[in-house]
C-alpha positions as CSV (number, residue, x, y, z in Angstrom):
1,M,-125.2,-20.5,-131.1
2,D,-122.6,-23.3,-130.8
3,R,-122.9,-24.4,-127.1
4,E,-119.3,-25.8,-126.9
5,K,-117.8,-22.6,-128.4
6,L,-119.9,-20.5,-126.0
7,Q,-118.6,-22.6,-123.1
8,S,-115.0,-22.2,-124.2
9,F,-115.5,-18.4,-124.7
10,V,-117.1,-17.8,-121.3
11,R,-114.4,-19.8,-119.5
12,A,-111.7,-17.8,-121.3
13,A,-113.4,-14.5,-120.7
14,A,-112.8,-14.7,-116.9
15,T,-109.0,-14.8,-117.4
16,S,-109.0,-12.1,-120.2
17,L,-111.2,-9.7,-118.3
18,S,-109.0,-10.0,-115.2
19,L,-105.9,-9.2,-117.2
20,I,-107.6,-6.3,-118.9
21,R,-108.9,-4.8,-115.7
22,S,-105.4,-5.1,-114.0
23,S,-103.8,-3.3,-116.9
24,L,-106.4,-0.5,-116.8
25,L,-106.0,-0.1,-113.1
26,I,-102.2,0.4,-113.6
27,V,-102.9,3.0,-116.4
28,A,-105.3,4.8,-114.0
29,Q,-102.5,5.0,-111.4
30,T,-99.5,5.8,-113.7
31,G,-101.3,7.7,-116.5
32,D,-98.9,6.0,-119.0
33,A,-100.8,5.5,-122.2
34,S,-98.2,3.0,-123.5
35,D,-99.6,0.4,-121.1
36,L,-102.9,0.5,-122.9
37,A,-101.4,-1.8,-125.5
38,I,-101.8,-4.8,-123.1
39,S,-105.5,-4.1,-122.6
40,R,-106.1,-3.6,-126.3
41,R,-104.5,-6.9,-127.2
42,G,-106.6,-8.7,-124.6
43,L,-109.7,-7.1,-126.0
44,A,-108.8,-8.1,-129.5
45,R,-108.5,-11.8,-128.4
46,L,-111.8,-11.5,-126.5
47,K,-113.6,-9.9,-129.5
48,T,-112.4,-12.7,-131.8
49,G,-113.7,-15.3,-129.3
50,A,-117.0,-13.5,-129.0
51,S,-117.5,-13.3,-132.8
52,E,-116.6,-16.9,-133.4
53,S,-118.9,-18.2,-130.7
54,G,-121.8,-16.0,-131.9
55,A,-121.9,-13.7,-128.8
56,L,-122.6,-10.6,-131.0
57,A,-123.9,-8.4,-128.1
58,V,-120.6,-9.0,-126.2
59,A,-118.6,-8.3,-129.4
60,A,-120.4,-5.0,-129.8
61,L,-119.6,-3.9,-126.3
62,I,-115.9,-4.9,-126.8
63,A,-115.8,-2.7,-129.9
64,D,-117.1,0.2,-127.8
65,C,-114.4,-0.4,-125.2
66,D,-111.7,-0.7,-127.8
67,F,-112.8,2.6,-129.3
68,A,-112.6,4.2,-125.9
69,L,-109.1,2.8,-125.4
70,E,-108.1,4.1,-128.8
71,Q,-109.0,7.6,-127.7
72,L,-107.1,7.2,-124.5
73,A,-104.0,6.0,-126.4
74,A,-104.1,9.2,-128.4
75,S,-103.7,11.3,-125.2
76,A,-100.3,12.3,-124.0
77,R,-101.3,11.2,-120.5
78,V,-104.4,9.2,-119.4
79,S,-106.5,10.8,-116.6
80,P,-107.8,8.5,-113.9
81,S,-111.4,9.4,-114.6
82,A,-111.0,8.4,-118.3
83,A,-109.4,5.0,-117.3
84,Y,-112.2,4.4,-114.8
85,A,-114.8,5.1,-117.6
86,A,-113.2,2.3,-119.6
87,L,-113.4,0.1,-116.6
88,D,-117.1,0.7,-116.5
89,I,-117.4,-0.7,-120.0
90,I,-115.5,-3.8,-118.8
91,A,-118.1,-4.2,-116.1
92,R,-120.9,-4.0,-118.8
93,I,-119.0,-6.7,-120.9
94,E,-119.0,-9.0,-117.8
95,A,-122.7,-8.5,-117.3
96,A,-123.3,-9.4,-120.9
97,V,-121.2,-12.5,-120.6
98,W,-123.2,-13.6,-117.6
99,E,-126.4,-13.4,-119.6
100,I,-125.2,-15.8,-122.3
101,P,-127.5,-18.9,-122.3
102,V,-125.2,-21.9,-122.4
103,H,-127.9,-24.6,-121.7
104,S,-125.9,-26.9,-119.5
105,D,-126.7,-27.9,-116.0
106,D,-123.0,-28.4,-115.1
107,F,-121.7,-25.2,-116.7
108,I,-121.2,-22.3,-114.4
109,S,-123.9,-23.4,-112.0
110,D,-122.9,-20.6,-109.6
111,V,-122.7,-17.1,-111.2
112,A,-121.0,-15.8,-108.1
113,G,-118.2,-18.3,-108.9
114,F,-117.7,-16.8,-112.3
115,V,-117.5,-13.3,-110.8
116,D,-114.9,-14.6,-108.4
117,A,-113.0,-16.1,-111.2
118,S,-113.1,-12.9,-113.2
119,F,-111.8,-11.0,-110.1
120,D,-109.3,-13.8,-109.3
121,G,-106.4,-12.2,-107.7
122,F,-108.0,-8.8,-107.7
123,V,-109.3,-8.6,-104.2
124,P,-106.4,-8.7,-101.8
125,N,-106.4,-11.7,-99.4
126,A,-106.0,-10.5,-95.8
127,E,-104.6,-13.9,-94.9
128,L,-101.6,-13.6,-97.2
129,D,-98.4,-13.9,-95.3
130,P,-97.1,-10.4,-94.5
131,Y,-93.7,-9.5,-95.9
132,I,-91.1,-9.9,-93.3
133,E,-87.6,-8.5,-94.0
134,P,-85.2,-11.3,-93.0
135,E,-82.1,-10.4,-91.3
136,F,-78.8,-11.5,-92.9
137,E,-75.5,-12.2,-91.1
138,I,-72.5,-11.9,-93.4
139,D,-70.7,-15.2,-92.7
140,E,-67.0,-15.7,-93.4
141,E,-67.7,-17.9,-96.4
142,T,-69.7,-15.2,-98.1
143,L,-66.9,-12.7,-97.4
144,D,-64.3,-15.1,-98.8
145,I,-66.4,-15.5,-102.0
146,F,-66.6,-11.7,-102.3
147,R,-62.9,-11.2,-101.8
148,T,-62.1,-13.7,-104.5
149,E,-64.5,-12.1,-106.9
150,A,-63.3,-8.6,-106.0
151,E,-59.7,-9.5,-106.7
152,E,-60.7,-10.8,-110.2
153,L,-62.8,-7.7,-110.9
154,L,-60.0,-5.3,-109.8
155,A,-57.5,-7.2,-111.9
156,N,-59.8,-6.7,-114.9
157,I,-60.3,-3.0,-114.1
158,M,-56.6,-2.4,-113.8
159,A,-55.9,-4.3,-117.1
160,D,-58.5,-2.2,-118.9
161,L,-57.1,1.0,-117.3
162,D,-53.7,0.2,-118.7
163,A,-55.2,-0.2,-122.1
164,L,-57.0,3.1,-121.7
165,S,-53.8,4.8,-120.7
166,A,-52.2,3.6,-123.9
167,S,-55.2,4.3,-126.1
168,P,-57.7,6.8,-124.6
169,H,-60.1,6.1,-127.6
170,D,-60.4,2.4,-126.8
171,K,-64.1,1.9,-126.4
172,D,-63.8,-1.8,-125.5
173,A,-61.4,-1.0,-122.6
174,L,-63.8,1.8,-121.4
175,W,-66.7,-0.6,-121.5
176,G,-64.6,-3.2,-119.6
177,V,-64.0,-0.7,-116.8
178,R,-67.7,0.2,-116.7
179,R,-68.8,-3.4,-116.7
180,N,-66.5,-4.6,-113.9
181,A,-67.2,-1.5,-111.8
182,H,-70.9,-2.2,-112.2
183,T,-70.5,-5.8,-111.1
184,F,-68.2,-4.7,-108.2
185,K,-70.8,-2.2,-107.0
186,G,-73.5,-4.9,-106.8
187,A,-71.3,-7.5,-105.1
188,A,-70.0,-5.0,-102.5
189,G,-73.6,-3.9,-101.8
190,I,-74.6,-7.5,-101.1
191,V,-72.0,-8.0,-98.4
192,G,-72.8,-4.7,-96.9
193,M,-69.6,-2.8,-98.0
194,K,-71.3,0.5,-98.7
195,D,-68.1,2.4,-99.0
196,A,-66.8,0.2,-101.7
197,S,-70.2,0.2,-103.5
198,N,-70.3,4.0,-103.4
199,V,-66.8,4.3,-104.8
200,A,-67.7,1.9,-107.7
201,H,-70.8,4.0,-108.2
202,R,-68.7,7.1,-108.6
203,M,-66.6,5.4,-111.2
204,E,-69.7,4.5,-113.2
205,D,-70.9,8.2,-112.9
206,L,-67.7,9.5,-114.4
207,L,-67.6,6.8,-117.1
208,D,-71.2,7.6,-118.0
209,K,-70.4,11.3,-118.4
210,I,-67.5,10.4,-120.7
211,V,-69.7,8.2,-122.9
212,E,-72.5,10.7,-122.9
213,M,-70.2,13.5,-124.0
214,Q,-68.3,11.2,-126.4
215,R,-65.0,12.2,-124.8
216,E,-61.7,10.3,-124.5
217,A,-60.3,9.0,-121.3
218,A,-57.8,11.9,-120.6
219,P,-54.9,11.4,-118.1
220,Q,-56.9,13.1,-115.2
221,V,-59.7,10.7,-115.8
222,I,-57.3,7.7,-115.7
223,D,-55.8,9.1,-112.5
224,F,-59.2,9.2,-110.8
225,L,-60.1,5.7,-111.9
226,N,-56.8,4.4,-110.7
227,A,-57.2,6.1,-107.4
228,S,-60.7,4.7,-107.1
229,A,-59.5,1.2,-107.9
230,G,-56.8,1.6,-105.3
231,R,-59.4,2.6,-102.7
232,L,-61.5,-0.4,-103.6
233,A,-58.5,-2.7,-103.2
234,A,-57.8,-1.2,-99.8
235,I,-61.3,-1.6,-98.6
236,V,-61.4,-5.2,-99.6
237,A,-58.0,-5.8,-97.9
238,A,-59.2,-3.7,-94.8
239,K,-56.3,-1.3,-95.3
240,D,-56.1,2.5,-95.1
241,A,-56.0,4.2,-98.5
242,G,-56.5,7.9,-97.7
243,E,-59.6,10.0,-97.0
244,E,-62.7,9.4,-98.9
245,S,-63.2,13.2,-99.1
246,D,-60.0,13.4,-101.2
247,L,-61.4,10.9,-103.7
248,E,-64.7,12.9,-103.8
249,L,-62.8,16.1,-104.4
250,Q,-60.9,14.5,-107.3
251,Y,-64.2,13.4,-108.8
252,N,-65.7,16.9,-108.5
253,N,-62.6,18.3,-110.2
254,V,-62.6,15.9,-113.1
255,A,-66.4,16.3,-113.5
256,A,-65.9,20.1,-113.6
257,W,-63.2,19.6,-116.2
258,L,-65.5,17.6,-118.4
259,S,-68.2,20.3,-118.1
260,S,-65.9,23.2,-118.9
261,P,-65.5,24.8,-122.3
262,P,-62.8,23.2,-124.5
263,E,-60.4,26.2,-124.2
264,T,-60.3,25.9,-120.4
265,K,-59.4,22.2,-120.4
266,G,-55.7,22.7,-120.4
267,G,-55.4,22.6,-116.6
268,S,-52.5,20.7,-115.2
269,A,-52.9,17.2,-114.0
270,D,-51.5,18.3,-110.6
271,Q,-54.6,20.5,-110.0
272,L,-57.0,17.8,-110.9
273,S,-55.5,14.8,-109.1
274,A,-53.9,15.9,-105.9
275,V,-54.7,12.7,-104.0
276,P,-52.5,10.0,-102.5
277,A,-51.1,7.5,-105.0
278,P,-53.3,4.5,-105.4
279,V,-52.6,1.3,-103.5
280,E,-51.0,-1.4,-105.7
281,T,-53.4,-4.2,-106.5
282,T,-52.1,-7.7,-107.1
283,R,-52.9,-8.8,-110.6
284,S,-53.2,-12.6,-110.3
285,T,-55.5,-15.1,-111.8
286,T,-57.9,-16.3,-109.1
287,T,-58.9,-19.9,-108.8
288,P,-62.2,-21.1,-107.3
289,V,-62.1,-22.1,-103.7
290,V,-63.8,-25.4,-102.8
291,R,-64.9,-26.2,-99.2
292,V,-64.8,-29.9,-98.6
293,S,-66.8,-31.7,-95.9
294,L,-64.9,-34.0,-93.5
295,D,-66.9,-37.0,-94.6
296,R,-65.7,-36.7,-98.2
297,L,-62.1,-36.2,-97.1
298,D,-62.4,-39.3,-94.9
299,E,-63.5,-41.3,-97.9
300,L,-60.5,-40.1,-99.9
301,I,-58.1,-40.9,-97.0
302,K,-59.6,-44.4,-96.7
303,I,-59.1,-45.1,-100.4
304,S,-55.6,-43.7,-100.4
305,R,-54.7,-46.0,-97.5
306,S,-56.1,-48.9,-99.4
307,L,-54.0,-47.9,-102.5
308,L,-50.9,-47.7,-100.3
309,S,-51.5,-51.1,-98.8
310,N,-52.3,-52.6,-102.3
311,G,-49.0,-51.1,-103.6
312,K,-47.0,-52.7,-100.8
313,A,-48.6,-56.0,-101.6
314,V,-47.7,-55.7,-105.3
315,A,-44.1,-54.9,-104.3
316,G,-44.0,-57.9,-102.0
317,L,-45.3,-60.2,-104.7
318,F,-42.7,-59.0,-107.2
319,S,-40.0,-59.8,-104.7
320,D,-41.3,-63.3,-104.1
321,F,-41.7,-63.7,-107.9
322,V,-38.0,-63.1,-108.3
323,D,-37.0,-65.3,-105.3
324,E,-39.2,-68.3,-106.1
325,P,-39.5,-68.6,-109.9
326,G,-41.2,-72.0,-109.6
327,Q,-44.4,-70.4,-108.2
328,N,-44.8,-67.9,-111.1
329,S,-48.3,-69.0,-112.1
330,N,-49.6,-68.4,-108.6
331,Y,-47.9,-65.1,-108.3
332,L,-49.3,-63.9,-111.7
333,A,-52.8,-64.8,-110.7
334,R,-52.5,-62.9,-107.5
335,L,-50.8,-59.9,-109.3
336,S,-53.7,-59.8,-111.7
337,S,-56.2,-59.7,-108.8
338,L,-54.2,-56.9,-107.2
339,F,-54.0,-54.9,-110.4
340,D,-57.8,-55.2,-110.8
341,A,-58.3,-53.9,-107.3
342,Q,-55.9,-51.1,-108.0
343,R,-57.8,-50.0,-111.1
344,Q,-61.1,-50.1,-109.2
345,M,-59.7,-47.9,-106.4
346,I,-58.2,-45.4,-108.9
347,D,-61.6,-45.2,-110.7
348,E,-63.2,-44.7,-107.3
349,I,-60.8,-42.0,-106.1
350,Q,-61.2,-40.1,-109.4
351,A,-65.0,-40.2,-109.0
352,K,-64.6,-39.0,-105.4
353,L,-62.3,-36.2,-106.5
354,L,-64.8,-35.0,-109.0
355,K,-67.5,-35.2,-106.4
356,I,-65.5,-32.8,-104.2
357,R,-65.8,-30.1,-106.8
358,M,-69.6,-30.4,-106.8
359,I,-71.8,-28.3,-104.5
360,K,-75.6,-28.2,-104.2
361,F,-77.1,-25.2,-106.0
362,G,-79.3,-24.6,-103.0
363,T,-76.3,-23.6,-100.9
364,L,-76.4,-20.3,-102.8
365,E,-79.8,-19.4,-101.4
366,T,-78.5,-17.2,-98.6
367,R,-76.3,-15.3,-101.0
368,L,-78.9,-14.9,-103.6
369,G,-81.6,-14.0,-101.0
370,R,-79.4,-11.3,-99.6
371,A,-78.8,-9.9,-103.1
372,V,-82.6,-9.5,-103.5
373,N,-83.1,-8.1,-100.0
374,V,-80.4,-5.5,-100.3
375,T,-81.9,-4.3,-103.7
376,C,-85.4,-4.3,-102.2
377,L,-84.3,-2.1,-99.3
378,E,-82.6,0.3,-101.7
379,E,-85.6,0.4,-104.0
380,N,-88.4,0.2,-101.4
381,Q,-89.6,-3.0,-102.9
382,K,-90.8,-6.3,-101.5
383,A,-89.6,-9.6,-103.0
384,G,-88.2,-12.9,-102.2
385,I,-86.7,-15.9,-104.0
386,A,-87.8,-19.5,-104.4
387,I,-85.2,-22.1,-105.6
388,E,-86.4,-25.1,-107.5
389,N,-84.2,-28.3,-107.6
390,G,-81.9,-26.9,-105.0
391,D,-80.4,-30.4,-104.5
392,V,-78.9,-30.4,-108.0
393,E,-75.1,-30.5,-107.7
394,I,-73.0,-28.2,-109.9
395,D,-69.3,-28.0,-110.4
396,T,-67.6,-25.1,-108.6
397,Q,-66.3,-23.7,-112.0
398,D,-69.8,-23.7,-113.4
399,I,-71.2,-22.0,-110.3
400,D,-68.6,-19.3,-110.7
401,A,-69.6,-18.9,-114.4
402,L,-73.3,-18.5,-113.5
403,I,-73.1,-16.3,-110.4
404,E,-72.4,-13.0,-112.2
405,P,-75.3,-13.2,-114.7
406,L,-77.6,-14.6,-112.0
407,L,-77.0,-11.7,-109.6
408,H,-77.7,-9.2,-112.4
409,L,-80.9,-11.1,-113.4
410,L,-82.1,-11.0,-109.8
411,K,-81.4,-7.3,-109.4
412,N,-83.2,-6.7,-112.8
413,A,-86.2,-8.6,-111.6
414,V,-86.5,-6.4,-108.4
415,V,-85.9,-3.1,-110.2
416,H,-87.7,-3.6,-113.5
417,G,-89.9,-6.7,-113.2
418,I,-91.8,-6.7,-109.9
419,E,-94.3,-3.9,-109.5
420,P,-94.2,-1.6,-106.4
421,P,-96.2,-2.9,-103.4
422,D,-99.0,-0.4,-103.8
423,T,-99.5,-1.3,-107.5
424,R,-99.5,-5.0,-106.7
425,R,-102.1,-4.5,-104.0
426,M,-104.3,-2.6,-106.4
427,I,-104.3,-5.3,-109.1
428,G,-104.8,-8.1,-106.6
429,K,-101.3,-9.5,-106.3
430,P,-99.5,-10.2,-103.0
431,E,-97.3,-7.2,-102.0
432,R,-94.3,-9.5,-102.0
433,G,-93.2,-10.5,-105.4
434,I,-91.6,-13.9,-106.0
435,I,-88.5,-14.6,-108.1
436,S,-88.3,-18.3,-109.0
437,I,-84.9,-19.8,-109.8
438,G,-84.8,-23.1,-111.5
439,I,-81.8,-25.3,-112.3
440,E,-81.3,-28.4,-114.4
441,A,-78.1,-30.1,-115.3
442,D,-76.7,-33.2,-116.9
443,D,-73.3,-34.4,-118.1
444,E,-73.1,-31.7,-120.8
445,A,-75.0,-28.5,-120.0
446,I,-76.8,-26.5,-117.4
447,V,-80.2,-24.8,-117.9
448,L,-80.9,-22.0,-115.5
449,S,-84.2,-20.0,-115.4
450,V,-85.0,-16.8,-113.5
451,K,-88.8,-16.0,-113.5
452,D,-90.5,-13.1,-111.7
453,D,-94.3,-12.6,-111.3
454,G,-94.1,-8.9,-112.2
455,G,-95.7,-6.8,-114.9
456,G,-93.6,-8.1,-117.8
457,I,-91.5,-6.3,-120.4
458,S,-93.1,-3.4,-122.3
459,V,-91.9,-3.8,-125.9
460,H,-93.3,-0.4,-126.7
461,K,-91.1,1.2,-124.0
462,L,-88.0,-0.7,-125.2
463,K,-88.5,0.6,-128.7
464,E,-89.0,4.1,-127.5
465,K,-85.8,4.0,-125.4
466,A,-83.8,2.4,-128.3
467,L,-85.1,5.2,-130.6
468,A,-84.2,7.9,-128.1
469,T,-80.7,6.6,-127.6
470,G,-80.0,6.1,-131.4
471,L,-79.7,2.3,-131.2
472,I,-82.3,1.9,-133.9
473,D,-84.1,4.2,-136.4
474,A,-87.8,4.6,-136.9
475,Q,-87.9,2.3,-139.9
476,T,-86.1,-0.5,-138.0
477,A,-88.5,-0.1,-135.1
478,A,-91.5,-0.3,-137.3
479,A,-90.2,-3.5,-138.9
480,M,-89.4,-5.2,-135.6
481,N,-91.6,-8.0,-134.3
482,E,-92.2,-8.5,-130.6
483,R,-89.4,-11.0,-130.1
484,E,-86.8,-8.9,-131.9
485,A,-87.9,-5.8,-129.9
486,M,-87.7,-7.7,-126.6
487,N,-84.1,-8.7,-127.4
488,L,-83.2,-5.0,-127.4
489,I,-83.0,-5.3,-123.6
490,F,-79.5,-6.9,-124.1
491,D,-78.0,-4.0,-126.0
492,R,-75.3,-1.9,-124.3
493,G,-76.6,1.3,-122.9
494,L,-80.3,0.5,-123.2
495,T,-82.4,0.8,-120.0
496,T,-86.0,1.3,-119.2
497,A,-85.4,2.8,-115.8
498,D,-86.8,6.3,-115.2
499,K,-83.9,7.3,-112.8
500,I,-80.3,6.6,-112.4
501,D,-79.2,5.2,-109.0
502,L,-77.1,2.4,-107.5
503,N,-79.3,-0.3,-109.1
504,A,-80.6,0.9,-112.4
505,G,-80.6,3.4,-115.2
506,R,-77.2,2.6,-116.8
507,G,-78.1,0.0,-119.4
508,V,-75.2,-2.2,-118.2
509,G,-76.6,-5.1,-116.3
510,M,-78.5,-7.0,-119.0
511,S,-75.7,-6.6,-121.5
512,I,-73.3,-8.1,-118.9
513,V,-75.7,-11.1,-118.6
514,K,-75.6,-11.7,-122.4
515,E,-71.8,-11.2,-122.7
516,S,-71.0,-13.4,-119.7
517,V,-73.1,-16.3,-121.0
518,E,-72.0,-16.1,-124.6
519,N,-68.3,-15.8,-123.7
520,R,-68.7,-19.3,-122.2
521,G,-70.4,-20.7,-125.2
522,G,-74.0,-20.4,-123.9
523,T,-77.2,-18.5,-124.9
524,V,-79.8,-16.5,-123.0
525,L,-83.4,-16.3,-124.0
526,V,-86.1,-14.0,-122.7
527,E,-89.9,-14.5,-122.6
528,S,-92.5,-12.2,-121.1
529,E,-96.2,-12.0,-120.6
530,P,-98.1,-8.8,-119.6
531,Q,-99.0,-8.9,-115.9
532,R,-97.8,-12.4,-115.6
533,G,-94.0,-11.8,-115.5
534,T,-90.7,-12.4,-117.3
535,T,-88.5,-15.5,-117.6
536,F,-84.9,-15.5,-118.5
537,T,-83.4,-18.9,-119.5
538,I,-79.7,-19.5,-119.7
539,F,-78.3,-22.5,-121.5
540,M,-74.6,-23.0,-120.7
541,P,-72.3,-26.0,-121.5
542,L,-70.4,-27.4,-118.5
543,A,-66.9,-26.3,-118.0
544,S,-65.8,-30.0,-117.8
545,A,-67.9,-31.2,-120.8
546,K,-65.9,-32.9,-123.4
547,P,-66.6,-32.7,-127.2
548,E,-68.9,-35.4,-128.5
549,P,-66.7,-38.5,-129.3
550,I,-66.5,-39.4,-133.0
551,L,-67.0,-42.9,-134.4
552,V,-65.2,-43.4,-137.7
553,V,-66.9,-46.1,-139.9
554,P,-64.8,-47.0,-143.0
555,E,-66.2,-46.9,-146.5
556,P,-67.8,-44.5,-146.1
557,A,-66.9,-42.8,-142.9
558,L,-69.7,-41.4,-140.8
559,R,-68.9,-39.1,-137.9
560,V,-71.5,-39.6,-135.3
561,P,-71.4,-39.7,-131.5
562,A,-69.8,-43.0,-130.4
563,A,-72.8,-44.2,-128.5
564,E,-74.5,-47.6,-128.5
565,T,-74.6,-49.5,-131.8
566,V,-78.4,-49.7,-131.4
567,A,-78.6,-45.9,-131.7
568,A,-76.9,-46.1,-135.1
569,R,-79.9,-48.1,-136.4
570,L,-82.3,-45.3,-135.5
571,P,-83.3,-42.7,-138.1
572,L,-80.7,-40.0,-138.1
573,V,-81.3,-36.2,-137.7
574,M,-78.5,-33.8,-138.3
575,I,-78.4,-30.6,-136.2
576,V,-76.5,-27.6,-137.5
577,D,-76.1,-24.8,-134.9
578,D,-73.1,-22.7,-133.7
579,S,-74.3,-22.7,-130.1
580,A,-73.1,-25.7,-128.0
581,S,-76.0,-25.4,-125.6
582,I,-78.6,-25.2,-128.3
583,R,-77.0,-28.3,-130.0
584,H,-77.2,-30.1,-126.7
585,Q,-80.8,-29.2,-126.0
586,T,-81.9,-30.0,-129.6
587,S,-80.1,-33.4,-129.5
588,K,-81.9,-34.2,-126.3
589,I,-85.3,-33.4,-127.8
590,V,-84.4,-35.4,-131.0
591,R,-83.4,-38.5,-128.9
592,E,-86.6,-38.3,-126.9
593,A,-88.6,-38.4,-130.1
594,G,-86.9,-41.7,-131.1
595,F,-84.2,-40.5,-133.4
596,H,-80.4,-40.6,-133.4
597,S,-78.6,-37.3,-133.8
598,V,-75.4,-36.0,-135.3
599,T,-74.3,-32.3,-134.7
600,A,-72.3,-29.8,-136.7
601,I,-71.1,-26.4,-135.4
602,S,-71.1,-24.8,-138.9
603,V,-72.4,-25.2,-142.4
604,A,-69.0,-26.3,-143.5
605,E,-68.9,-29.1,-141.0
606,G,-72.5,-30.1,-141.9
607,L,-71.6,-30.4,-145.5
608,E,-68.6,-32.5,-144.6
609,I,-70.8,-34.9,-142.7
610,L,-73.3,-35.1,-145.5
611,R,-70.7,-35.9,-148.1
612,S,-69.2,-38.7,-145.9
613,V,-72.4,-40.3,-144.7
614,G,-73.6,-43.6,-146.2
615,E,-77.3,-43.1,-145.5
616,S,-78.9,-39.7,-145.8
617,P,-80.4,-38.2,-142.6
618,A,-84.1,-38.4,-142.2
619,M,-84.1,-34.6,-141.5
620,I,-81.8,-31.7,-141.1
621,L,-82.5,-29.0,-138.4
622,S,-80.5,-25.9,-139.2
623,D,-80.0,-22.6,-137.5
624,I,-80.1,-19.4,-139.6
625,E,-77.8,-16.9,-137.9
626,M,-74.4,-18.5,-138.0
627,P,-70.9,-17.0,-138.6
628,Q,-69.2,-17.4,-142.0
629,T,-72.0,-19.1,-143.9
630,D,-75.6,-18.6,-142.7
631,G,-78.5,-21.0,-142.8
632,W,-80.1,-19.3,-145.8
633,K,-77.1,-20.2,-148.0
634,F,-77.0,-23.7,-146.5
635,L,-80.7,-24.3,-147.3
636,E,-80.4,-22.9,-150.8
637,Y,-77.4,-25.1,-151.6
638,L,-79.2,-28.3,-150.3
639,K,-82.3,-27.6,-152.3
640,T,-80.4,-27.0,-155.6
641,S,-78.1,-30.1,-155.1
642,N,-79.0,-33.3,-156.9
643,D,-77.4,-35.3,-154.0
644,F,-79.2,-33.6,-151.1
645,N,-82.4,-32.0,-152.3
646,H,-84.5,-35.0,-151.2
647,I,-83.6,-34.4,-147.5
648,P,-86.3,-32.6,-145.5
649,V,-84.9,-29.4,-144.0
650,V,-86.4,-27.5,-141.0
651,M,-85.1,-24.1,-140.1
652,V,-84.7,-23.4,-136.4
653,S,-84.3,-19.8,-135.4
654,S,-85.2,-17.0,-133.0
655,L,-86.3,-15.0,-136.0
656,D,-90.1,-15.3,-135.9
657,A,-91.2,-12.6,-138.4
658,D,-93.6,-13.8,-141.2
659,E,-91.1,-12.7,-143.8
660,H,-88.4,-15.0,-142.4
661,Q,-90.7,-18.0,-142.4
662,Q,-91.9,-17.2,-145.9
663,R,-88.3,-16.9,-147.1
664,A,-87.5,-20.4,-145.6
665,F,-90.5,-22.0,-147.4
666,D,-89.7,-20.2,-150.7
667,L,-86.2,-21.7,-150.5
668,G,-87.6,-25.2,-150.0
669,A,-87.7,-25.7,-146.2
670,C,-90.4,-28.1,-145.1
671,G,-90.8,-26.6,-141.7
672,Y,-89.9,-23.6,-139.5
673,I,-89.5,-23.8,-135.7
674,V,-89.0,-20.7,-133.5
675,K,-86.5,-20.9,-130.7
676,P,-86.9,-21.9,-127.9
677,F,-88.9,-24.9,-128.7
678,S,-90.1,-27.9,-126.7
679,S,-90.3,-31.7,-127.4
680,G,-94.1,-31.2,-127.9
681,S,-93.7,-28.8,-130.7
682,F,-91.0,-31.0,-132.3
683,E,-93.3,-34.1,-132.1
684,K,-96.1,-32.1,-133.7
685,L,-93.8,-31.1,-136.6
686,L,-92.9,-34.8,-137.0
687,E,-96.5,-35.8,-137.2
688,Q,-97.2,-33.0,-139.8
689,L,-94.3,-34.3,-141.9
690,G,-95.1,-38.0,-141.4
691,L,-91.8,-38.7,-139.8
692,A,-92.9,-39.7,-136.3
693,V,-91.1,-42.7,-134.9
694,A,-92.8,-45.3,-132.6
695,V,-90.7,-45.5,-129.4
């Protein structure tokens, strides 16, 4: 036996066995056979390690356990006794691992320590901080934020209702009402407006019925939605808009109309909508509100006074200049000094004004924490948030762009990600789950991550739901790899919830996240690990970010970012991607590796740059899925062109199936990177291609 391989295998076994045991314990509790896939994957990795290290006795026991799990997977529902029998085999595997002779004085000197490592996180720690439900006061600032958001959501709802009135078959308008009602419901719940949350919930109920029955938005449906929007506006404005019972009666009438046979659906609108006319909502474009500290205002006032004083001095000099022409040279020198001071103060006041728009991301902690706590109370869950880099300052516009997808991600983490407290206790996790929110920002983009420590995303369940709802067929499901299947979570109407309530079961929240981010030129990525949790990462360009400046070099003209002339001497990498945030992140990685970068938003722009460049790029990094012309056609053209076929091309895509990678190499690519990728993986690729640069 190879001692080093054995050491590596035994160390890895502790982590693998802990994960497998946790998964089997959950199966024993839920009886859901689909969760066995996690244990079987863990066993497969363990078996490979045992075989490669020569631990044949352990490999044989693993094979027995895998056979037992295969039989369990064939059952419609797993009985607790059968799951515990599999756990007994896991215990025998552990015993066999302990007996492996590794012949090293410093290797696992304490067998009890190995047992503890194997059971790490399994035995609940009595000293863990108990979950304490914090009390939240709704301050006026939070209410102001909600009112501003509510006005915008109601304006969107009313605009979509107008479109539905004109065209009852307009699916986009129907989706718009559903989406904004869903967001309104969550926002109202956070600030404790239960009445408003319930009204928005009813709107969703009715819209779900219409979608489920594939019906059009008839006049009586529009009447109910208008009345509901009116009541929402009245609640927000603290005005009276009629009895809630009238709105409930109208809902029941419309629901009955939807459920009745076609021939009885000719009832008059008067019968179905005898409620007070909806309150008018003001349709205006809202602007973000910025709260400014007195210190920052004092700084601006001080600079403005200096500007005023400087202006008076300039005016006085001009007067003296006219009255005493013999002293012109002295006046000109003093004027020059005053103008320099004026420019400095203008630059300073511009910087201060931009600073006023910035707020620390950590100031959102109370609002985000309340969102999680409200959802926990409704779902009987226990969870809290942890903000990383809370001192990072973000422009108010960018905060407004992030808050909607962020709130949906937090709610999703509580409802779908973090396990119930009793399950977490059983598998050795603290009862209270943690949702970590990380933020990074520079002059061009924001990177936001939301990570929970829950059970992860079940790809098997996602496929099952997608098949059941008709989003995909069986052939497509079978051909999907894990990453493609995981992205199903963003499809409209897909949900893994077992019940429909205020927080889940509609398949709206995650599609809102994707649409909100992509509408602002960003991207959202999801990564998940069984029993370890799920991470959503949002890349979003800043609202104030300007396009990369272009430097025109005559004969020939090369369009590159107008940065330092030193950068132009570095090897050049061209990045072709239609996503602004991906271009930004990739450029950053390329620069860290010692290269200069030039970006193109499309294949057409990439070809234009290539034809005008004097010196060929050292490498081209190209996306695959792009509008108009995709990366496949771009690669094929480059490799069949006498002018460009010598340039190394690396395909960068979220498509990670073997067939896609093989297609890239068949067309002539020299490398293939799966998004998202890190600087480490890029540097490794450079070493493989012999393109590494000494920095």
